[in-house]
N, C-alpha and C positions, 0 to 999 in steps of 0.2 A: 106485836112483833113487825108487821107490817108498817107501821107507822114509823118504827125506828129505821126501818129499811128505806122508806121513803124520804126520811130526814138526810140519812146517809147518803143516799142518793142525789138528792140537790146537793148537798154541801160538796160532793164530787164535782157537779155539773159547775156551780159557781166556781171552782179552781179552774175550770178548763180556760174560760177566758184570759184571764192572766198568765196563765201556766204557756199557754198559744203565742200571746203576744210577748211574753219574755225570748220565747224560742225563735220567734221570726227578727227579732230584734238581735239576738247572739248570730243567728246564721247570716243577716246582713252585716254585722259588723267583722266576722270572721271574713268577708271576702276582702276586707283593705288590709287584711295580713298575709305573711308568706304562708303558702301549704305545702311547698316542698322546698327541701335543702338544694336538690339538683334543678337545675335553671332550664334544663333541655326536653322537661317532661310537661306534655299536654299545653303547649306555647307557652310554656317561662309563667310558672305559678309561684316565682319565688321573690318576686317586688311589692315591696310594704307600699300602701296608700293608692297605687294605681293599678287595679283588679285586670286581670287577663280575661281572654274569651270565656273559661270554664267558669271564674269566680262570677263574671257578670251573668250566666244562666243561673248561677245561685242566687245573686243578688236579686235578680228579676224574681225569681220564685216568693224570696222574702219579702219585696216589697208587694207583690201582689196578696200575699197571704196577710199581711197589715193591712192592705186597704178593704179586705173581706172582713177582718175581725174590727175594723172600725164600722162596717156597715152593720155588724152583729150587735156593737155596744159603743157608739161614741158617735162623734159629729155625721156620719155618713149613714146613720141608721134608718135615715128614709129611704134610702136603695135598699137596706136591707128588708124592707116589707116586700119587694118585689123580685127578691133573689134568696137561694137558700144558702146563705154565707157559711152557717155552721158544715154543711157537706162540702162547700169550698175549701172551707181551712182544713177538714178533715182529708179531702183529697192532696192539697197543695203539702199538708205535713208528709204525709205516707211517700209522697213521690218525692219531694228533698230527701227524706231519711233514704230513699234506694238509691237518688244520685250521689247523695253524700258518701254513702257506702261505696259505691261503683269508684266514686273518684280517689277516695283512700286507698283500695285495692289498686289501682291500675298505678297510683304513684309508688305503693311499698314494691308491686310486681317490676317495674321499671327501673326502679332506682336501687332495688336488691334489699328492701326490709322495712318495716315500720319505721325503724329510727330516723329513716330521710324524711319523715312527715312532720313538718313544722305545725306549731302551735295553732295560726291560723283553719289549718285543717281539721283540728281535732275541737276547736272552737265553732265552727259552722257544722262539724257533724252532731256535738251535742245538741247546739239550738235545732239541728232538724227533728232529732229526736224528742227533745221537748216539745215542738209544734206539731208533732206526730201525737204525741201524749195529749196536748191539750184539744187539738181536732176531736179526738176520740169522746173525750169529755163534753164536748159543747151539745148543747140540746140543739135538735133541729124544731125551726117553729114553723107553723102555717105562712105562708105568702100570699099576695093577691093575686089573682085571674092575670097571666101576662096579655092577655088577650084586650084587658083595659087600659095597659100603658100605652098611651098615645103621645106623640111628639109631632110638633111640627114638620111638615112634610121634607124641608130642608135639612132638619136634623137628622132625620133616619136615613135620607139620602147621604149623608155624610157619615154616618156611623157605616153604612154599606162602603163607599169610598176609602175609608180610613180601614176597614177590614181587608181589601182588597189588596191596597197599599201594602200593608205588612204581610199577606201572600207572597206579593212581589218580591220586595226585598229580604223575607225569610227565607224564600226558596234560592233566591241568590246565594244568599249568606252560606245556606245550607252546602249547596252546589262548589261554593268556593273552599270548602275543607278539606285540605290534603291529607290531614292528620285523621283517621279512622277512628281513633279514639275521640277525640274533638267534636267526630259527626256523630258516634252514638251517643256522647253525652248530652248532644244537643238535640238530639231525637228523643232522649230520655224527660227532659226539661220541656220540650213543647210537648210530648204527648201528656206530660202532668199536668201543664198548663191547660192543655184541650180539653182532658177530663175533667178539671176542677171548672172549666166555662160550661161544661155539658150538664156537670151536677147540680150546679146551682141554677139552672135553668136559664143560664144567657143564650142557649144557641135554640131554645124554644121561641124566644123573643126575636132573635134572629130569623129564624124561619116565618115568622108572621111580617117581619119587615120585606123578607124576600118575596113573600106572597102579594104584599101591597105596592112593591115596584120590582116587579118580574124584570121588566125592560131594562129599568136601569142596572139590575144585577146583571144581566146578560151581557149589556153592550160594555159595562163594565169590566167584566170578566176576559171578553175578548180583546178588550183593550192592554189588560195587564198580560196576556198572554202574547200579545204583539210586543209590547215592549221588554219581554223578559230577554232576549238577544243584544238587547242593548247596555243590560246589566252585566254583562259577562268579558266585556272588555276584550273579545275577539278569541275567546276559548273555545278552541276546538273539542278539546275533551268535554266539556260541560254541555256543549250543545251537541254534541255524538249521543250524550245519555239522554238529553231532551227530546231528540228527534226518534230515541228508541222509545221512550216513553210515549209519544205522540202514536207510533204505530201499534204500540202494545195496546193501547186505549181505545183507538178506531177500531183495530180488531177485536177485542175484548169487547165493544159496543155492539158489535154485530152478534157476537156469540150472547149478549145481553138480553138480545130479542128471543133467542132459542130456548136459553135457561132461563131467564130471569122473567120473561112475559109467557111466552109459551109453557113453559116447566117440563122442556126435554131435556134429558142430558146428554150432552153430545161430547164423549170423549177425543174426537177425532178432528177438531174445529181446524186444527194448525193446518190440514191440507188444504183448505180452500184460500188460508193466506198464502201457502205454497203454491198452488195453481197458479193465482194472480202473478205472483214472482218469476215463476218459469215463463208464462204468456209475454211478459215484457223482456225477460231476457232473450229469449229465441226471436224476438221481433226487434232487438236492440242494432245499434251498429258495431258490438262487438266483433271481433275478429273470429271468435268462439261460436258465435249464432249459427242454427243450422238451419234457419228459416230466411232465405233471402228475399225479405219483403220489408221494406221500413215504412212503415205510417206513421200519420203523426202522435205525438203522444198522447193527445187527447183521445184518439179513437184507439189509442193502445190500452189506456184507462177504461174506455166500454168494454174491449174486447176480452180484457184481463177479467174483470167483473162478470161477463156473461158467461165466461167459460168456467169461474168460480159456481156460478148459479145453474148452470147445466150439471155440473157434479152432484151440486145439493138436491136437486131434481132428481137424480139417477139414481142417487144413495138413498133418499127418501119416499120415492113411490113405491118399491117395495118393502122397506122397513118400517115406516111411519104407524102400520098397524099395529106394532109392537110398542110397547110401552117398557117405562122403568128400567130394571136390570137388564133386560134383553136390549133394551134400545143403545143402553151404554155400551153393552158390549160388541153389538153390531158397528157403531160408530168408530170404538175404538179399533176394530178390524179394517175399516175404511181407512183410517189414518196412516195405517202401518202398510196398507196394501198401495196407497198412494206414494209413499217415502220408497217401498222396494219398487214399484214399478218407475218412479224416476230414476230409480240406481241401476236398471236394467235397458231403458233405453238408449244404448251405448253404441249401436250397430252389431253388436254380437249376439244379444238375446232378445233382440227386437230392434226396431228401427231406429237409428241414429239421429233423435231427437232433443234429447236431454246431455246428452256424451256421459251418461251413466255416474260412475260414484265421482268423477273429476269435474262435474257440475259446467257452469259457463262461467268462467270468470273476463274480467277485464271489461265490465259493462261501462261502457261511457255514461261521462256526466250529462245530465239534461239541457237542452237548450230550448228554452221555452220563448216565443216572441221575442228572439234575440238575447235573452238572459241567460248568461253561461253559470250553471249552478256549480262548476266547479273552480270558479275563479273568485279570488276576494274582491268585495265591492264595500266600498267607504260611505256610507252613510251619517250626516250630521258628525264627521270627524271620527266614527267609531268604525272600525273594521268588521264587517261582516262576511265571515269563513264560508267554506262550502255546507258544512253542518248548518251554519244558520241560514242560508238558501234555503237547503231543504224543509227546514223548519217552518217557514211561512208557509212552502206548498203544502206541508203536512198538515199546517193548522186552517187553510182554506179546505184540507179534504175534511178533517176532524168536524169543522163547522157544518159543514154537508151531512156528515155521519149523525151527528148529534141533532142537527134537526131533521134528518128521518126519522131518526128513533123518538122524538119526542112526539112528531105529528102521527104516527103509528099507534104511539102508547095511549094519546088521547083520542083517538078514533073508536068506531066501531069495530074495528078489525083489532086494537089493541084489548078492548074489554072482550072482545071474543077468544083471545089469547089467556086472559085472567084467567075467563070463567071455567077455558079447559083446565089448565093448570090448577085451579081448586077443586075441580070436579067434572072430569070427564063426561062421566056416565048425564050427569044432570045436565052439563051443557048442551050435550046431544039431545037429551029430550026436548029443550029449550027452544030445538031450531038450529041450533050452530052447525055449521058445516067444519064439521070435526078434523077431518082427514084434511081438507082444503087448506083450512085455516095453520093447520102443523105442516104442510109441505109448503106454503107461502111462507111462514116462519124458516124453515131450513133456507129455502133459496133467497130471501130477502138478507136472511144474515151471513150468507155465502156472498150475494152478491158486495156486500160491504166490505168484507174481509181480503174479494179479489181486488177491490180497489187498492185498499192498502198495502197489497202485494206488489203492484206494479210498482209504487214510490219503493218501496223498500230494496227491489232488485237493485235499482239504480242507485239509492245512498249507501247500499252494504258493496257495491263494486261486482257481485259475484254471487252464482246461486248453486247451490248444493244439497243433495237430500238431507245430509246429517243436519241441517238447520231445521228441518220439519220433524223433531223425534216426538213422540208422545209426553215427555216431559214440558215441552210447549204448551200441548195443551191443557196439561194439569196446571201450569200458571196462570194460563188465561181463564181458568174455571176459578182457580183460586182468588184472582183479582177480583172477579166479582162477586164472591162469596164473602171475601175480607172487605169490599168497599160498600156492599149493599146490593142486592140482587132487584133489577128493576129500576134503578136510578141512574143518573147521569153522572151525577156528582161523586156518587160512591165508586162508581168503575174507575173514573180520571186518579181519584184517590188511591185506590186499591192497585192500577198499574203503576201509579207515581212511586208508591212504597216498594212495590217487587220489581221493580226495573233500578231503583236507585240503592236501595240498600243493597243489593251483591256487590254493587260498584264500589260503593265507599266501606264495606265491610271487608274487604280483601285480607285483611290482617288476621281475619279467623275463619278464613275461606273452607278450611275442614268443618266447620261449625254450622255453616250458613243455612244448610238445609236443616240441620235440627232446629236451628233459633227459628226458622220458618214453620217448619211443625208445631212446634212450641205456641208460636203468635197464633196459630190458626188454631189450635187447642183452647186456647184462652180466649180467644174472640166466640166461639162457640159455646163456651162456657158463661161468659158475661154478657154477651151482646151478639146472641144467634142472629139477629137482622142484618149484622153489618154495621160498618161505621157510620155512614147515611142510609137509614132506614125510609123504604117506601113507606108512602102513609098507608096503604094498603096492607102492606105485610107487617107494620109496626103493631097494626090491632090484634093480630095472631099473638103477639109476645107482649102487650101490655094494654091491658083491654081497660084501663082508667086512662088511655089515651084519646079514646073515641070522641068525646065529648070536644076536646080540642081539635082533631083531626076534621068535625064535621067543622069547625068555627072558621080552621083555614080554609077549607072545602068552599065555603060561604064568600071568602075573602076572594078568591080567584073567581067565582062564579061573576060578585059585583064589579072586578074589575073588567071583565069580560063584557059585562053589559055596558059597562063605563065606555070600553074601547069602541063597542058597537055602536 
């Protein structure tokens, strides 16, 4: 009986590859046919031979599936010895089926019925189902150790450059999509591609390359971020989103010290951002400013950061002897106390410092070393507007914040924070100054948030108490959990997702929080360590990755020794 079941299983597994290949070819062929009878839906899908943008998304998924199928059996089989091509095909099949189902539903809803779906849409949908079925039947084969996959140094650097270039133009393309439905489909297709690459082990190999060429990766990432405004054609709308992402990320990086490294749950962190913003507002040239002293902006940044750090010390000194839920409740109360206090310093209930609920409006744009951030400047024939100017300034701030975070994380202080996070009693028994390191985590995270707040005040033009409600603290915490606690790239990705998605999905604004909650639930179920997992935390969820993590750490040490 067992022999018959084994033979039947092998027979079905042999059907997986041809079935998947036929499905991928059908999916690709359907993109050259018309999908919709109505030409105004999803960027015009009614043209034959010339695929629209949504059809191109499906075509790229199909071509990726064909490439992995040829790695599994075909002329690219040598690459299949290094990547789990069956898992990639399985992921691409499921993702393309979900993608095509959403496309057909959107066409039917926006055009008034399934009758308006042209044959090309059905062909691609059937192809995606066949691809998904074939991927499920394909057998996963063992692969070679990725640590042994060595290429010439220039080839590895070229791979890093290509990935960074794709990230640059991909982000520019995503922000350029004005149709929320097209953006949603792009997000689904991109997520499918990333999931497929992760499942086949591609990002494990990229992690090894990044460990070998860390300096190249960091320099390339900064260059890509610097060039981003030049891809927007002077669009203030897109650059406004980009500046909000950087402010959010810089603030979340400070919270990452408190939550991700030290393991302290802070639910009132938005107050530190507000303290920096209010400091910059009352010291600005606004006609509504209540302090008649206008220091240089760099001094304002330092003052705002110090004010936030002082608040961190004040709230941390009496409360950090508690932990867990009690600490969360105390910090939540602190955030609300800050908001209510800012709303009461209006001259009636207290000194007229913040003008109460009205806040401080009309904050003028910065002028630093003769550079007016409110004017449009033309560089290389490309207009850079107000938000682009603030973007470059925030980019410098973000680089400083990331440098501080990385240095602290790799120092004795960072190791002390991790020890406290893992087991506070054991850390104290080993001689770690638990209270002092907790207090330093609180104050240093608040310092970084205060710096971001001083720029946010000028970029937003006004400061009011309603900008610093508890929901914003929850979003900051969610960005860390979603992206990956204790990591830099994870916080950046989480911040970008939580800032860009609400802006682009305004057509379903009533359901944005529902989608956000479902996203977090899915992440907690299938990837609790976050999108970008730190090597320390990854071992808590995947013990079989311990050997690979140790090898990557050896590469880091070898690079540091070579540099020294």
